C-alpha positions as CSV (number, residue, x, y, z in Angstrom):
1,M,196.4,106.5,172.5
2,K,196.3,103.9,169.9
3,K,192.5,103.8,170.0
4,F,192.4,107.6,169.8
5,F,194.4,107.7,166.6
6,Q,192.2,105.0,165.1
7,E,189.1,107.1,165.7
8,I,190.8,110.1,164.0
9,K,191.7,108.0,160.9
10,A,188.2,106.7,160.6
11,D,186.7,110.2,160.8
12,I,189.0,111.4,158.1
13,K,188.1,108.5,155.8
14,F,184.4,109.2,156.4
15,K,184.7,112.9,155.5
16,S,186.7,112.1,152.3
17,A,184.2,109.6,151.1
18,G,182.0,112.2,149.5
19,P,178.2,112.8,149.7
20,G,176.0,110.0,150.8
21,Q,173.8,107.7,148.6
22,K,170.6,105.9,149.1
23,L,170.7,102.1,148.7
24,T,167.8,102.2,146.2
25,D,169.6,104.5,143.8
26,S,170.9,102.7,140.7
27,T,173.9,105.1,140.2
28,P,176.0,106.5,143.0
29,V,175.8,110.3,143.3
30,G,178.9,112.1,142.0
31,R,180.4,109.0,140.3
32,E,179.0,109.9,136.9
33,E,181.2,113.0,136.7
34,E,184.3,111.0,137.4
35,K,183.9,108.8,134.4
36,T,185.8,109.6,131.2
37,P,184.1,109.9,127.8
38,K,185.7,106.6,126.8
39,E,184.3,104.8,129.8
40,K,180.8,106.3,129.1
41,S,180.9,105.1,125.4
42,S,182.0,101.6,126.5
43,Q,178.9,101.1,128.6
44,P,176.0,99.3,127.0
45,A,173.0,101.4,125.9
46,V,170.0,101.3,128.2
47,R,167.2,99.1,126.7
48,P,163.6,100.3,126.6
49,P,161.2,98.4,128.9
50,R,159.9,95.1,127.4
51,Q,156.3,95.2,126.2
52,G,153.8,92.5,127.5
53,P,152.4,89.9,125.1
54,T,149.5,90.8,122.9
55,D,146.0,89.4,123.3
56,E,146.5,87.0,120.4
57,A,149.7,85.6,122.0
58,Q,148.0,85.2,125.4
59,M,145.1,83.2,123.8
60,A,147.6,81.0,121.9
61,A,149.5,80.4,125.1
62,A,146.3,79.5,127.0
63,A,145.3,77.0,124.2
64,A,148.7,75.4,124.2
65,L,148.6,75.0,128.0
66,A,145.2,73.4,127.8
67,R,146.4,70.9,125.2
68,L,149.5,70.2,127.3
69,E,147.4,69.5,130.4
70,Q,145.1,67.1,128.4
71,K,148.1,65.2,127.1
72,Q,150.1,65.1,130.3
73,P,148.6,63.3,133.3
74,R,148.5,65.2,136.5
75,T,151.0,64.2,139.1
76,R,149.7,61.8,141.7
77,G,151.8,62.8,144.6
78,P,150.4,63.3,148.0
79,M,148.1,66.3,148.4
80,S,147.6,68.3,151.5
81,Q,144.1,68.7,153.0
82,D,144.0,72.4,152.1
83,S,144.9,71.7,148.4
84,I,142.2,68.9,148.3
85,R,139.6,71.3,149.7
86,N,140.6,74.1,147.3
87,Q,140.4,71.8,144.3
88,V,137.0,70.4,145.2
89,R,135.6,73.9,145.9
90,K,136.8,75.0,142.4
91,E,135.0,72.0,140.8
92,L,131.8,72.7,142.8
93,Q,131.8,76.3,141.8
94,A,132.3,75.4,138.2
95,E,129.5,72.8,138.4
96,A,127.1,75.3,140.1
97,T,127.9,78.0,137.4
98,A,127.4,75.6,134.6
99,S,124.1,74.1,135.9
100,G,122.6,77.3,137.1
101,S,122.4,76.2,140.7
102,P,120.4,78.5,143.1
103,D,123.5,78.9,145.2
104,S,125.5,80.5,142.4
105,P,125.1,84.2,141.9
106,G,123.4,85.5,138.8
107,T,121.5,82.3,138.0
108,N,117.9,81.3,138.0
109,N,116.4,78.6,140.3
110,T,114.7,76.9,137.3
111,V,116.4,75.7,134.2
112,P,114.4,76.5,131.1
113,E,113.6,73.6,128.9
114,S,115.6,73.5,125.7
115,K,113.5,72.0,123.0
116,E,116.5,71.8,120.6
117,E,118.3,69.4,122.9
118,V,115.4,67.0,123.4
119,S,115.9,63.7,121.7
120,P,113.2,62.7,119.2
121,H,113.4,59.1,120.5
122,L,112.7,59.5,124.2
123,A,111.7,56.4,126.1
124,V,108.8,58.4,127.4
125,P,107.8,61.9,126.2
126,D,107.4,63.3,129.7
127,V,106.1,62.5,133.2
128,Y,102.2,62.7,133.3
129,F,99.6,62.4,136.0
130,K,95.9,61.5,136.2
131,C,93.4,63.7,137.9
132,P,91.4,61.4,140.3
133,I,88.2,63.6,139.9
134,T,88.0,64.1,136.1
135,G,90.4,61.4,134.9
136,A,92.3,64.0,132.7
137,T,95.9,63.5,131.9
138,L,98.1,66.3,133.3
139,R,101.6,67.5,133.1
140,R,103.6,68.0,136.3
141,D,103.5,71.8,136.1
142,Q,99.7,71.9,135.8
143,R,98.5,69.2,138.1
144,D,97.9,71.3,141.3
145,A,96.1,74.0,139.5
146,R,93.9,71.6,137.5
147,I,93.0,69.6,140.7
148,K,91.9,72.8,142.4
149,E,89.7,73.7,139.5
150,A,88.2,70.2,139.6
151,I,87.4,70.5,143.3
152,L,85.8,74.0,142.9
153,S,83.7,72.8,140.0
154,H,82.5,69.9,142.1
155,F,80.6,72.3,144.4
156,S,77.8,72.5,141.9
157,T,77.1,68.7,142.2
158,D,78.1,67.8,145.8
159,P,79.0,70.8,148.0
160,V,79.6,68.7,151.1
161,A,82.2,66.4,149.4
162,A,83.7,69.4,147.6
163,S,84.1,71.4,150.8
164,I,85.7,68.3,152.6
165,M,88.1,67.9,149.7
166,K,89.0,71.6,149.8
167,V,89.8,71.4,153.6
168,H,92.1,68.4,153.1
169,T,93.7,69.5,149.8
170,F,94.1,73.2,149.9
171,N,95.8,73.3,153.3
172,R,99.3,71.8,153.2
173,D,100.0,71.7,157.0
174,R,98.7,68.2,157.8
175,D,99.0,68.6,161.6
176,R,96.9,71.8,161.5
177,V,94.4,70.1,159.3
178,K,94.0,67.2,161.7
179,L,93.6,69.5,164.7
180,G,90.9,71.5,162.9
181,V,89.1,68.5,161.6
182,D,89.1,66.9,165.1
183,T,87.7,70.1,166.6
184,I,84.9,70.2,164.0
185,A,84.1,66.6,164.8
186,K,83.8,67.5,168.5
187,Y,81.3,70.3,167.7
188,L,79.2,67.8,165.7
189,D,79.4,65.1,168.4
190,N,78.0,67.6,171.0
191,I,75.0,68.2,168.7
192,I,74.5,64.5,168.0
193,L,74.7,63.6,171.7
194,H,72.5,66.5,172.9
195,P,70.0,67.2,170.1
196,K,67.6,69.1,172.4
197,E,70.1,71.5,173.9
198,E,70.2,74.8,172.0
199,K,73.7,75.9,173.2
200,Y,75.4,73.1,171.3
201,Q,73.6,74.1,168.1
202,R,75.4,77.5,168.1
203,I,79.0,78.0,167.4
204,K,80.5,81.3,168.2
205,L,82.8,82.5,165.4
206,Q,84.9,84.8,167.7
207,N,85.6,81.9,170.1
208,K,89.4,81.5,170.6
209,V,89.4,77.8,169.8
210,F,87.3,78.4,166.6
211,Q,89.6,81.2,165.5
212,E,92.9,79.3,166.1
213,R,91.9,75.9,164.9
214,I,89.1,76.3,162.3
215,N,88.9,79.8,160.9
216,C,92.6,79.6,159.7
217,L,91.8,76.6,157.5
218,E,90.6,77.1,153.9
219,G,87.3,75.4,153.2
220,T,85.9,75.0,156.7
221,H,83.3,77.8,156.3
222,D,82.1,76.1,153.1
223,F,81.7,72.8,155.0
224,F,79.6,74.4,157.8
225,K,77.3,76.0,155.2
226,A,77.1,72.8,153.2
227,I,75.9,70.6,156.1
228,G,73.2,73.1,157.2
229,F,74.7,75.8,159.3
230,Q,73.7,79.4,158.8
231,K,75.7,82.5,159.8
232,M,73.6,84.8,162.1
233,L,74.1,87.8,164.4
234,L,72.9,87.1,167.9
235,P,73.1,89.1,171.2
236,G,76.2,88.5,173.2
237,P,76.4,87.4,176.8
238,D,76.2,91.0,178.1
239,Q,73.1,91.6,175.9
240,E,74.8,94.9,174.7
241,G,76.2,94.0,171.3
242,Q,75.7,91.3,168.7
243,E,78.1,88.6,167.7
244,E,78.4,86.2,164.8
245,F,77.3,82.6,165.3
246,Y,76.9,79.5,163.1
247,V,73.4,78.2,163.9
248,L,72.2,74.8,162.8
249,G,69.1,74.7,160.7
250,E,66.0,73.2,162.1
251,A,65.5,70.7,159.2
252,V,69.0,69.1,159.7
253,K,68.9,65.6,161.2
254,P,71.5,64.3,163.6
255,Q,71.9,61.2,161.4
256,S,73.2,63.3,158.5
257,L,75.6,65.1,160.8
258,E,77.0,61.7,161.8
259,R,77.5,60.8,158.2
260,H,79.2,64.1,157.3
261,K,81.5,63.8,160.3
262,E,82.7,60.4,159.3
263,Q,83.3,61.6,155.8
264,L,85.3,64.5,157.1
265,L,87.5,62.3,159.2
266,R,88.0,59.7,156.6
267,T,88.8,61.8,153.5
268,Q,92.4,62.1,152.3
269,P,93.9,64.9,150.3
270,V,93.2,64.8,146.6
271,R,96.5,64.2,144.8
272,A,97.2,63.5,141.1
273,T,98.2,59.9,140.5
274,L,101.2,59.0,138.4
275,D,100.3,57.9,135.0
276,R,102.2,54.6,134.4
277,Q,102.2,55.2,130.6
278,R,102.1,51.5,130.0
279,R,103.7,50.5,126.7
280,V,104.6,47.3,125.0
281,F,107.5,46.9,122.6
282,R,108.6,44.1,120.3
283,P,111.9,42.3,121.0
284,S,114.8,44.7,120.5
285,V,118.5,45.0,121.1
286,L,117.8,48.5,122.5
287,A,116.0,47.1,125.5
288,S,118.6,48.4,127.9
289,H,118.9,51.8,126.2
290,F,117.0,54.5,128.0
291,D,116.8,58.1,126.7
292,L,114.9,59.9,129.5
293,P,113.3,63.3,129.5
294,P,114.6,66.1,131.8
295,D,111.8,65.6,134.4
296,F,113.5,62.4,135.5
297,F,116.6,64.4,136.6
298,S,115.3,68.0,137.3
299,L,115.1,69.2,140.9
300,T,113.1,71.8,142.6
301,A,114.8,74.9,144.0
302,E,114.8,73.4,147.5
303,E,116.1,70.1,146.3
304,A,118.8,71.8,144.3
305,K,120.0,73.7,147.3
306,R,120.0,70.5,149.4
307,E,121.9,68.7,146.7
308,Q,124.5,71.5,146.5
309,R,124.9,71.3,150.3
310,F,125.5,67.5,150.1
311,R,128.1,68.0,147.4
312,A,129.9,70.6,149.4
313,E,130.2,68.1,152.3
314,A,132.5,66.1,150.0
315,V,135.2,68.6,150.7
316,E,135.5,67.3,154.3
317,R,134.8,63.7,153.3
318,L,137.9,63.5,151.2
319,S,140.2,63.9,154.2
320,V,138.2,61.9,156.7
321,L,138.0,58.1,157.1
322,R,134.3,57.1,156.8
323,T,132.5,54.5,158.9
324,K,130.0,52.1,157.6
325,A,127.1,54.2,158.9
326,M,128.5,57.2,157.1
327,R,128.7,55.3,153.8
328,E,125.2,54.0,154.2
329,R,123.9,57.6,154.7
330,E,125.7,58.7,151.6
331,E,124.1,55.8,149.6
332,Q,120.7,56.8,150.8
333,R,121.4,60.3,149.9
334,E,122.3,59.2,146.3
335,Q,119.1,57.2,146.1
336,R,117.0,60.2,146.9
337,K,118.5,62.1,143.9
338,Y,115.8,60.8,141.5
339,T,112.0,61.3,141.7
340,Y,110.9,58.8,139.0
341,A,112.0,55.5,137.6
342,L,111.3,54.1,134.1
343,L,111.3,50.3,134.2
344,R,111.2,47.7,131.4
345,V,110.4,44.0,131.9
346,R,111.6,41.5,129.4
347,L,109.1,38.7,129.0
348,P,109.7,35.1,128.0
349,D,108.7,35.8,124.3
350,G,111.1,38.8,124.2
351,C,108.5,41.5,124.3
352,L,109.1,44.4,126.6
353,L,106.6,45.9,129.1
354,Q,107.4,49.5,130.1
355,G,106.0,51.7,132.9
356,T,106.8,54.8,134.9
357,F,107.0,54.7,138.7
358,Y,108.0,56.9,141.6
359,A,111.5,56.2,142.8
360,R,110.2,55.6,146.3
361,E,107.4,53.2,145.4
362,R,107.6,49.8,146.8
363,L,108.2,46.5,145.1
364,P,104.6,45.3,145.4
365,A,103.5,48.1,143.2
366,L,105.9,46.9,140.5
367,F,104.6,43.3,140.7
368,E,101.0,44.5,140.6
369,F,101.8,46.5,137.5
370,V,103.2,43.4,135.7
371,R,100.4,41.1,137.0
372,E,97.7,43.4,135.5
373,A,99.2,42.9,132.0
374,L,99.4,39.1,132.1
375,Q,96.9,36.7,130.6
376,E,97.4,34.2,133.4
377,H,97.7,36.7,136.2
378,W,97.0,34.1,138.9
379,L,100.3,32.3,138.3
380,P,103.3,33.3,140.5
381,F,106.3,34.8,138.7
382,E,109.7,36.2,139.5
383,L,111.5,39.4,138.5
384,L,115.3,39.5,138.2
385,A,117.3,42.7,138.1
386,L,120.7,43.3,136.5
387,G,123.3,40.8,137.8
388,G,120.7,38.2,138.7
389,Q,119.3,40.0,141.8
390,K,115.9,38.4,142.6
391,L,113.2,40.8,143.6
392,A,110.7,39.6,146.2
393,E,107.1,40.7,145.9
394,D,106.4,40.5,149.6
395,E,109.3,42.8,150.6
396,N,108.3,46.3,151.4
397,V,111.4,47.8,149.8
398,A,111.5,50.9,147.6
399,L,112.7,50.9,144.0
400,N,115.6,53.3,144.7
401,E,116.8,51.0,147.5
402,C,117.1,48.2,145.0
403,G,119.1,50.3,142.6
404,L,116.3,50.5,140.0
405,V,116.5,54.3,139.4
406,P,116.4,56.2,137.2
407,S,115.9,53.3,134.8
408,A,116.4,49.5,134.7
409,L,115.7,46.4,132.6
410,L,114.2,43.5,134.5
411,T,113.8,39.9,133.4
412,F,110.5,38.0,133.9
413,S,110.2,34.3,134.6
414,W,107.5,32.0,135.8
415,D,108.0,30.4,139.2
416,L,110.0,27.2,138.6
417,A,108.1,25.1,141.1
418,V,104.8,26.1,139.5
419,L,106.2,25.3,136.0
420,E,107.3,21.8,137.1
421,D,103.8,21.1,138.5
422,M,102.2,22.3,135.3
423,R,104.5,20.2,133.1
424,A,103.9,17.2,135.3
425,A,100.1,17.7,134.7
426,G,100.8,18.0,131.0
427,A,100.1,21.8,130.7
428,E,102.3,24.7,129.7
429,P,101.8,28.5,130.2
430,N,100.7,30.4,127.1
431,K,103.6,31.5,124.9
432,S,102.0,34.9,124.6
433,V,102.3,36.2,128.1
434,L,100.5,39.6,127.7
435,K,96.8,40.3,127.3
436,P,95.6,40.5,123.7
437,E,94.6,44.1,123.9
438,L,98.1,45.1,124.9
439,L,99.6,43.1,122.1
440,A,97.3,44.8,119.7
441,A,99.0,48.1,120.5
442,I,102.6,46.8,120.4
443,E,105.3,49.2,119.2
444,Q,108.8,49.2,117.8
445,L,111.4,50.4,120.2
446,C,113.5,53.2,118.6
């Protein structure tokens, strides 16, 4: 019974409580009417919604925050792997956007040269090359086109040599070039070994081997014509239709074919050689100051993509312990960053000898460059890098592996043992180390 009366009381209280109300409503329904006018006037007035800060205020706040971040060092507490990755990603994206990387949207693959930013006192004005055919000095962006022009113009004087250079230079796939050249050599060997057999003096152009190995290479048809082959239509095996053949001329001698074959096998691609831009400077306190042109740092689109990928790998590297092999790979990757190296050699009289090199050139090329400038070029000498590191002429080590990129100042000294022998004999090396013609063109380092 007691439980029954409790349920009745609860039902009465529920019905007398009035209409319901949603929890999200700010004011209970029906309670507003129960308030007296005095209670209503005592309540605070409803304020209008607050307006957001103006654009000027937002800019001022951003500037203040930036100044505050520069003054206050960031906390050095432990960071999670996710926070490290996010921070590095943001920095990489900012780098890519600022540098116009190919991986960032809305940017070009090539960075236009800004003439206003070029220093008037560059250590070298640019990177230049020499055409091995004409000897002309070429910029990097024009070397390939000018070499092709030189090869094509060489047809008027020596068509055999020009066609061979065209085969090796115009075709970039070295494996395919080797296969095609070897096949041509076999055709010529058959003619040389069997000069009386007519079948070897005819080469069917629709032959599968000819089409796959020779016809696909630029310059091969020029070579066949230059050594005495003529294109002719001859009856096919079924005697119904005619097919194209290269037929050797009757006046061609086997000895000439042997000579042309050896020339074809021996020739290398024609490539522009790096101009050393040899210069000599008077003694200067600016010897270790290098203001390099953009070509020493610019990358091709493919190199820029690869560099961006290498940088992105730093995200994972921050949270992983690296082995010695991993560190060595990273050092090699950093060494491949530069294409050229500008080197200066301080001589005993204080003069400076300067030259441009490929970053991957070997130490013997550097020693040969210095030796060519010396009066007494037969005397052995030493080159010391920064920190007293001795460079060995007989070591087949690249410049970038010795830390000489993109620029370095080296110190020249005669071999001590040779100096002692000369002094014991009452002789001394010349105080002026360089050749007179180089000293005649000496410059002031700016």
